Backbone as a chain_set.jsonl record, in Angstrom:
{"seq": "MTSIRPIRPEDHSALLALWQRTPGIQLRDEDGYAPFCAYLERNPGLSLLCERDGQILGCLLVGHDGRRGYLQHLVVDAPHRGQGLARAMLDEALARLAELGIRKSHVFVLSDAPEALAFWEAQRGWGKRTDIQVYSTGSAG", "coords": {"N": [[-74.357, 80.342, -1.166], [-72.676, 83.2, -2.368], [-73.876, 86.049, -4.047], [-74.035, 88.673, -6.514], [-76.227, 91.164, -7.429], [-78.418, 93.368, -9.321], [-79.783, 96.136, -7.533], [-83.117, 96.379, -6.346], [-86.268, 98.165, -6.12], [-87.735, 97.059, -3.958], [-85.782, 96.358, -2.157], [-85.207, 98.481, -0.585], [-85.98, 99.005, 2.216], [-84.469, 97.147, 3.704], [-81.896, 97.903, 2.931], [-81.825, 100.525, 3.867], [-81.883, 100.046, 6.626], [-79.39, 98.771, 6.874], [-77.655, 100.884, 6.112], [-78.236, 102.682, 8.172], [-77.142, 101.438, 10.413], [-74.479, 101.522, 9.936], [-71.472, 102.995, 10.602], [-70.123, 106.047, 9.314], [-71.734, 106.373, 7.139], [-73.818, 108.736, 5.842], [-77.061, 109.727, 5.994], [-79.624, 111.185, 4.012], [-82.503, 113.117, 2.953], [-82.686, 112.326, 0.329], [-82.207, 109.654, 0.391], [-84.556, 108.462, 0.917], [-87.491, 106.465, 0.115], [-88.886, 107.167, -2.399], [-87.002, 108.933, -3.806], [-84.875, 107.109, -3.947], [-85.943, 105.054, -5.568], [-86.304, 106.533, -7.923], [-83.646, 107.104, -8.531], [-82.631, 104.518, -9.054], [-84.154, 103.969, -11.327], [-83.214, 105.887, -13.143], [-80.675, 104.977, -13.499], [-80.425, 102.229, -14.577], [-79.814, 98.885, -13.554], [-77.269, 99.355, -12.5], [-76.699, 99.912, -9.736], [-75.759, 97.877, -7.02], [-76.226, 94.853, -5.13], [-75.058, 92.678, -2.671], [-75.551, 89.399, -1.704], [-76.28, 86.538, 0.367], [-77.83, 83.525, 0.599], [-80.299, 84.863, 0.659], [-79.811, 86.865, 2.502], [-78.824, 90.178, 2.936], [-75.624, 91.313, 2.385], [-74.104, 93.457, 1.615], [-73.85, 96.577, -0.271], [-73.862, 98.816, -3.119], [-74.384, 101.924, -4.426], [-74.757, 103.18, -7.661], [-74.328, 105.532, -10.176], [-74.427, 107.695, -13.088], [-73.418, 110.487, -15.156], [-73.309, 110.421, -17.825], [-70.75, 110.948, -18.587], [-69.064, 110.576, -16.356], [-68.801, 108.205, -13.715], [-70.522, 107.784, -10.607], [-70.136, 106.836, -7.349], [-71.733, 105.626, -4.46], [-72.509, 105.04, -1.034], [-71.101, 102.572, -0.562], [-71.142, 99.718, 1.106], [-70.394, 97.126, 3.362], [-71.829, 94.889, 5.495], [-70.854, 94.784, 8.886], [-70.251, 92.119, 10.086], [-69.456, 90.718, 7.836], [-67.253, 91.713, 6.613], [-63.956, 91.907, 5.12], [-63.91, 89.814, 3.351], [-63.635, 90.326, 0.723], [-65.881, 91.33, -0.509], [-66.686, 94.019, -0.922], [-64.794, 94.846, -2.796], [-65.464, 93.11, -4.882], [-68.061, 93.99, -5.558], [-67.389, 96.586, -6.337], [-65.676, 96.103, -8.552], [-67.521, 94.872, -10.297], [-69.37, 96.953, -10.634], [-67.767, 98.916, -11.895], [-67.193, 97.552, -14.255], [-69.733, 97.409, -15.385], [-70.244, 100.132, -15.783], [-68.197, 100.658, -17.616], [-69.128, 99.221, -19.817], [-70.973, 100.996, -20.699], [-69.414, 102.931, -21.721], [-68.183, 104.526, -19.885], [-65.417, 105.425, -18.218], [-64.188, 106.683, -16.122], [-64.589, 107.335, -12.716], [-66.043, 108.724, -9.727], [-65.892, 108.903, -6.176], [-67.317, 109.963, -3.17], [-66.186, 110.444, 0.027], [-66.792, 110.601, 3.432], [-64.93, 112.649, 5.632], [-64.701, 111.839, 8.239], [-64.82, 109.074, 8.35], [-63.077, 106.603, 8.967], [-62.676, 103.821, 8.285], [-63.774, 103.616, 5.728], [-62.208, 105.497, 4.363], [-59.701, 104.252, 4.564], [-60.193, 101.944, 3.05], [-60.55, 103.036, 0.444], [-58.078, 104.294, 0.062], [-56.478, 102.083, -0.217], [-57.123, 101.043, -2.664], [-56.042, 100.105, -5.77], [-55.383, 102.161, -8.54], [-57.108, 104.142, -7.831], [-57.108, 107.467, -6.734], [-56.564, 110.006, -4.314], [-57.981, 113.148, -4.649], [-56.407, 116.251, -4.798], [-56.601, 118.577, -6.019], [-59.051, 119.791, -6.23], [-61.961, 121.188, -4.636], [-65.025, 120.325, -3.095], [-68.236, 121.592, -3.498], [-71.509, 121.982, -2.312], [-75.041, 122.206, -2.782], [-78.195, 122.754, -1.131], [-78.939, 120.834, 1.776], [-76.541, 121.461, 4.271], [-73.268, 120.052, 4.48]], "CA": [[-73.537, 80.925, -2.204], [-72.739, 84.655, -2.429], [-74.143, 86.559, -5.395], [-74.185, 90.112, -6.699], [-77.322, 91.421, -8.355], [-78.882, 94.754, -9.274], [-80.709, 96.525, -6.473], [-84.503, 96.59, -6.757], [-86.97, 99.034, -5.163], [-88.163, 96.343, -2.748], [-84.632, 96.201, -1.262], [-84.962, 99.745, 0.108], [-86.063, 98.984, 3.684], [-83.317, 96.404, 4.232], [-80.694, 98.72, 2.715], [-81.893, 101.652, 4.793], [-81.457, 99.526, 7.932], [-77.944, 98.56, 6.778], [-77.0, 102.194, 6.129], [-78.423, 103.298, 9.493], [-76.276, 100.816, 11.421], [-73.101, 101.572, 9.455], [-70.765, 104.269, 10.813], [-69.512, 106.611, 8.115], [-72.761, 106.591, 6.121], [-74.667, 109.853, 6.226], [-78.315, 109.631, 5.258], [-80.315, 112.427, 3.71], [-83.836, 112.919, 2.393], [-82.518, 111.657, -0.957], [-82.151, 108.213, 0.626], [-85.917, 107.988, 1.11], [-87.948, 105.48, -0.869], [-89.175, 107.716, -3.732], [-85.764, 109.305, -4.501], [-84.125, 105.864, -4.17], [-86.517, 104.402, -6.75], [-86.001, 107.375, -9.083], [-82.22, 106.905, -8.818], [-82.505, 103.216, -9.714], [-84.763, 104.064, -12.654], [-82.313, 106.677, -13.993], [-79.405, 104.252, -13.642], [-80.868, 100.823, -14.509], [-78.872, 97.779, -13.475], [-75.929, 99.741, -12.045], [-76.552, 99.776, -8.284], [-75.587, 96.449, -6.762], [-76.447, 94.285, -3.811], [-74.391, 91.395, -2.446], [-76.358, 88.627, -0.763], [-76.026, 85.103, 0.55], [-79.017, 82.861, 1.135], [-81.333, 85.861, 0.887], [-79.374, 87.877, 3.476], [-78.029, 91.245, 2.338], [-74.297, 91.459, 2.984], [-73.556, 94.758, 1.273], [-74.451, 97.241, -1.416], [-73.159, 99.935, -3.736], [-75.209, 102.71, -5.33], [-73.946, 103.597, -8.804], [-74.988, 106.329, -11.19], [-73.509, 108.392, -13.99], [-73.958, 111.661, -15.833], [-72.986, 110.257, -19.237], [-69.293, 111.086, -18.722], [-68.399, 110.077, -15.159], [-69.581, 107.404, -12.79], [-70.558, 108.272, -9.234], [-70.359, 105.719, -6.435], [-72.211, 106.073, -3.156], [-72.971, 104.043, -0.066], [-70.464, 101.25, -0.629], [-71.233, 99.212, 2.477], [-70.477, 95.702, 3.667], [-72.226, 94.764, 6.895], [-69.672, 94.51, 9.716], [-69.854, 90.713, 10.246], [-69.058, 90.106, 6.567], [-66.111, 92.435, 6.045], [-62.709, 91.16, 4.988], [-64.099, 88.674, 2.456], [-63.51, 90.784, -0.658], [-67.189, 91.644, -1.068], [-66.687, 95.404, -1.41], [-64.01, 94.866, -4.042], [-66.233, 92.407, -5.917], [-69.115, 94.9, -6.022], [-66.731, 97.687, -7.036], [-65.248, 95.613, -9.867], [-68.72, 94.662, -11.119], [-69.912, 98.273, -10.969], [-66.9, 99.555, -12.889], [-67.383, 96.828, -15.519], [-71.024, 97.828, -15.946], [-70.052, 101.489, -16.287], [-67.353, 100.569, -18.811], [-69.989, 98.788, -20.923], [-71.677, 102.199, -21.156], [-68.402, 103.861, -22.194], [-67.759, 105.389, -18.776], [-64.159, 104.854, -17.736], [-63.706, 107.426, -14.96], [-65.623, 107.454, -11.69], [-65.738, 109.454, -8.5], [-66.564, 108.512, -4.942], [-67.188, 110.964, -2.124], [-66.055, 109.744, 1.297], [-66.779, 111.527, 4.557], [-63.601, 112.718, 6.245], [-64.717, 111.188, 9.557], [-65.143, 107.659, 8.136], [-61.744, 106.035, 8.797], [-62.661, 102.537, 7.575], [-64.024, 103.892, 4.311], [-61.012, 106.158, 3.832], [-58.649, 103.235, 4.437], [-60.541, 101.097, 1.911], [-60.288, 103.723, -0.818], [-56.634, 104.509, -0.041], [-55.847, 100.809, -0.587], [-57.569, 100.587, -3.98], [-55.148, 100.419, -6.88], [-56.041, 102.884, -9.613], [-57.887, 105.239, -7.265], [-56.248, 108.436, -6.078], [-57.2, 111.113, -3.608], [-57.842, 114.411, -5.378], [-55.972, 117.39, -3.992], [-56.697, 119.743, -6.887], [-60.396, 120.359, -6.237], [-62.791, 121.199, -3.446], [-66.399, 120.028, -3.457], [-69.234, 122.499, -2.947], [-72.834, 121.395, -2.488], [-76.212, 123.009, -2.48], [-79.14, 121.992, -0.333], [-78.52, 120.679, 3.168], [-75.096, 121.586, 4.504], [-72.571, 118.81, 4.816]], "C": [[-73.752, 82.442, -2.242], [-72.968, 85.092, -3.865], [-74.259, 88.076, -5.356], [-75.272, 90.301, -7.746], [-77.693, 92.899, -8.299], [-79.864, 94.973, -8.121], [-82.082, 96.78, -7.09], [-85.196, 97.486, -5.723], [-87.356, 98.322, -3.867], [-87.017, 96.069, -1.777], [-84.456, 97.404, -0.332], [-84.967, 99.627, 1.627], [-84.882, 98.248, 4.303], [-82.028, 97.211, 4.056], [-80.675, 99.917, 3.653], [-81.451, 101.213, 6.185], [-79.946, 99.298, 7.954], [-77.209, 99.889, 6.861], [-77.096, 102.828, 7.513], [-77.499, 102.693, 10.544], [-74.794, 100.859, 11.028], [-72.478, 102.933, 9.728], [-70.134, 104.737, 9.508], [-70.477, 106.79, 6.961], [-73.675, 107.697, 6.634], [-75.918, 109.815, 5.352], [-78.972, 111.002, 5.136], [-81.716, 112.093, 3.186], [-83.771, 112.146, 1.069], [-82.395, 110.14, -0.825], [-83.53, 107.625, 0.934], [-86.364, 107.121, -0.059], [-88.141, 106.06, -2.276], [-87.893, 108.164, -4.455], [-84.881, 108.088, -4.83], [-84.625, 105.175, -5.439], [-86.228, 105.21, -8.018], [-84.54, 107.205, -9.506], [-82.004, 105.577, -9.549], [-83.054, 103.266, -11.132], [-83.876, 104.838, -13.627], [-81.022, 105.938, -14.327], [-79.67, 102.747, -13.621], [-79.712, 99.821, -14.497], [-77.501, 98.11, -12.933], [-75.72, 99.574, -10.545], [-76.641, 98.306, -7.923], [-75.794, 96.081, -5.305], [-75.726, 92.934, -3.766], [-75.2, 90.645, -1.402], [-75.921, 87.174, -0.732], [-77.256, 84.51, 1.231], [-80.112, 83.86, 1.512], [-80.98, 86.945, 1.882], [-78.497, 88.905, 2.768], [-76.732, 91.395, 3.114], [-73.713, 92.835, 2.728], [-74.237, 95.333, 0.052], [-73.542, 98.348, -1.925], [-74.135, 100.632, -4.67], [-74.312, 103.283, -6.42], [-74.814, 104.374, -9.779], [-73.96, 106.95, -12.108], [-74.217, 109.58, -14.614], [-73.709, 111.593, -17.342], [-71.497, 110.36, -19.509], [-68.547, 110.408, -17.578], [-69.365, 109.226, -14.345], [-69.491, 108.002, -11.401], [-70.975, 107.122, -8.332], [-70.738, 106.269, -5.063], [-72.589, 104.868, -2.312], [-72.408, 102.642, -0.342], [-70.366, 100.75, 0.804], [-71.193, 97.693, 2.455], [-70.788, 95.63, 5.149], [-71.04, 94.229, 7.714], [-69.312, 93.028, 9.843], [-69.3, 90.06, 8.972], [-67.879, 90.813, 5.905], [-64.888, 91.533, 5.984], [-62.812, 89.946, 4.091], [-63.988, 89.068, 0.982], [-64.828, 91.183, -1.303], [-67.253, 93.064, -1.628], [-65.941, 95.49, -2.731], [-64.764, 94.191, -5.18], [-67.351, 93.298, -6.451], [-68.524, 96.061, -6.807], [-66.304, 97.263, -8.433], [-66.437, 95.433, -10.805], [-69.317, 96.002, -11.551], [-69.08, 98.958, -12.041], [-67.019, 98.871, -14.247], [-68.692, 97.254, -16.18], [-70.95, 99.256, -16.485], [-69.233, 101.47, -17.577], [-68.16, 100.118, -20.025], [-70.772, 99.959, -21.508], [-70.707, 103.256, -21.676], [-67.885, 104.803, -21.132], [-66.551, 104.756, -18.107], [-63.582, 105.576, -16.525], [-64.863, 107.584, -13.988], [-65.099, 108.212, -10.484], [-66.49, 108.813, -7.34], [-66.304, 109.623, -3.925], [-67.225, 110.236, -0.788], [-65.989, 110.787, 2.409], [-65.411, 111.491, 5.244], [-63.555, 112.066, 7.619], [-65.153, 109.72, 9.46], [-63.836, 106.894, 7.894], [-61.702, 104.704, 8.063], [-62.87, 102.731, 6.081], [-62.801, 104.549, 3.677], [-59.888, 105.146, 3.615], [-58.926, 102.314, 3.246], [-60.152, 101.78, 0.603], [-58.803, 104.007, -1.008], [-55.923, 103.25, -0.543], [-56.21, 100.341, -1.999], [-56.607, 101.055, -5.073], [-55.951, 101.109, -7.988], [-56.92, 104.032, -9.136], [-56.929, 106.186, -6.555], [-57.051, 109.546, -5.439], [-56.94, 112.399, -4.382], [-57.409, 115.506, -4.407], [-56.132, 118.695, -4.773], [-58.071, 120.384, -6.913], [-60.978, 120.369, -4.82], [-64.204, 120.935, -3.92], [-67.306, 121.016, -2.739], [-70.599, 121.896, -3.255], [-73.908, 122.409, -2.174], [-77.199, 122.154, -1.713], [-78.648, 121.917, 1.105], [-77.013, 120.748, 3.277], [-74.512, 120.22, 4.851], [-72.634, 117.774, 3.761]], "O": [[-74.888, 82.91, -2.157], [-72.338, 84.576, -4.789], [-74.54, 88.676, -4.318], [-75.244, 89.682, -8.81], [-77.334, 93.6, -7.354], [-80.664, 94.099, -7.789], [-82.2, 97.317, -8.191], [-84.758, 97.557, -4.575], [-87.307, 98.923, -2.793], [-87.261, 95.588, -0.67], [-83.654, 97.357, 0.6], [-84.037, 100.109, 2.273], [-84.351, 98.683, 5.325], [-81.167, 97.203, 4.936], [-79.621, 100.282, 4.175], [-80.717, 101.94, 6.854], [-79.292, 99.602, 8.952], [-76.237, 100.009, 7.606], [-76.137, 103.446, 7.977], [-77.109, 103.388, 11.483], [-73.953, 100.288, 11.723], [-72.908, 103.931, 9.149], [-69.671, 103.93, 8.702], [-70.093, 107.302, 5.909], [-74.234, 107.601, 7.727], [-75.835, 109.866, 4.125], [-78.884, 111.846, 6.028], [-82.059, 110.925, 3.004], [-84.694, 111.403, 0.734], [-82.472, 109.423, -1.823], [-83.653, 106.425, 1.182], [-85.696, 107.055, -1.091], [-87.617, 105.509, -3.244], [-87.708, 107.807, -5.618], [-84.225, 108.053, -5.87], [-83.829, 104.762, -6.282], [-85.941, 104.635, -9.068], [-84.235, 107.167, -10.698], [-81.281, 105.521, -10.544], [-82.48, 102.667, -12.041], [-83.792, 104.487, -14.804], [-80.361, 106.241, -15.321], [-79.181, 102.056, -12.727], [-78.78, 99.895, -15.298], [-76.634, 97.237, -12.9], [-74.651, 99.13, -10.126], [-77.484, 97.576, -8.444], [-75.571, 96.875, -4.392], [-75.786, 92.154, -4.716], [-75.503, 91.186, -0.338], [-75.291, 86.66, -1.657], [-77.66, 84.951, 2.307], [-80.766, 83.722, 2.546], [-81.772, 87.863, 2.092], [-77.541, 88.545, 2.082], [-76.734, 91.578, 4.331], [-72.919, 93.333, 3.526], [-75.077, 94.691, -0.578], [-72.591, 98.759, -1.259], [-74.658, 100.016, -5.599], [-73.236, 103.808, -6.135], [-75.897, 103.929, -10.159], [-72.758, 106.754, -11.929], [-75.445, 109.671, -14.605], [-73.877, 112.586, -18.049], [-71.026, 109.907, -20.552], [-67.529, 109.749, -17.793], [-70.567, 109.486, -14.293], [-68.503, 108.65, -11.058], [-72.027, 106.513, -8.523], [-70.152, 107.235, -4.574], [-72.945, 103.811, -2.833], [-73.146, 101.657, -0.352], [-69.608, 101.285, 1.613], [-71.861, 97.051, 1.645], [-70.096, 96.237, 5.966], [-70.323, 93.332, 7.273], [-68.132, 92.699, 9.715], [-68.736, 88.968, 9.033], [-67.552, 90.529, 4.753], [-64.794, 90.533, 6.696], [-61.897, 89.123, 4.065], [-64.22, 88.244, 0.097], [-64.89, 91.356, -2.52], [-67.818, 93.28, -2.7], [-66.404, 96.133, -3.673], [-64.708, 94.652, -6.32], [-67.569, 93.359, -7.661], [-69.082, 96.477, -7.822], [-66.545, 97.987, -9.399], [-66.367, 95.803, -11.977], [-69.72, 96.162, -12.703], [-69.627, 99.518, -12.99], [-66.953, 99.536, -15.281], [-68.747, 97.437, -17.396], [-71.529, 99.555, -17.529], [-69.548, 102.191, -18.524], [-67.91, 100.577, -21.14], [-71.185, 99.923, -22.667], [-71.125, 104.357, -22.033], [-67.214, 105.785, -21.45], [-66.649, 103.686, -17.506], [-62.586, 105.126, -15.958], [-65.978, 107.924, -14.383], [-63.894, 108.322, -10.258], [-67.575, 108.257, -7.508], [-65.196, 110.152, -3.84], [-68.17, 109.503, -0.498], [-65.216, 111.742, 2.328], [-64.817, 110.425, 5.41], [-62.47, 111.768, 8.117], [-65.779, 109.191, 10.379], [-63.516, 106.569, 6.751], [-60.778, 104.471, 7.284], [-62.214, 102.082, 5.267], [-62.408, 104.187, 2.568], [-59.204, 105.185, 2.593], [-58.005, 101.946, 2.516], [-59.5, 101.174, -0.247], [-58.314, 103.965, -2.137], [-54.893, 103.337, -1.212], [-55.663, 99.349, -2.479], [-56.396, 102.252, -5.265], [-57.058, 100.688, -8.324], [-57.422, 104.81, -9.948], [-56.029, 105.737, -5.845], [-58.084, 109.97, -5.958], [-55.797, 112.698, -4.729], [-57.983, 115.659, -3.329], [-55.84, 119.777, -4.263], [-58.25, 121.421, -7.552], [-60.525, 119.639, -3.938], [-64.549, 121.291, -5.047], [-67.17, 121.249, -1.537], [-70.813, 121.361, -4.343], [-73.704, 123.344, -1.401], [-77.043, 120.934, -1.658], [-78.007, 122.848, 1.592], [-76.294, 120.161, 2.469], [-75.177, 119.363, 5.432], [-72.083, 116.686, 3.931]]}, "num_chains": 1, "name": "protein.A"}
């Protein structure tokens, strides 16, 4: 049976392996164990993992700033795509954010990640922003 549950610190090594084998996911120092645990602690119960019989099928990191939700690393392992798992995690994440009064969320997708771009283009209620540019500090990219 497939289930969705909150991510726990002990999931980090398995998730890191999933992210490393997934094209379109860019890892940074912030994906290390300590920052990962701090992120989960700041955003309790929001980041989600999809599993079946103890096997991780996918994940979604979710945080917020009190006004907007921020989604990162929405990944379904390649052999399990096309089963609606990403949409199920997305729906659950948005419901959890809504319980906190957060009704608007953002996701940042790398421009060279065609599968991810196609997924987000197909999501009803999500629109590509053309009115802003994103600038970041720290490591370029």
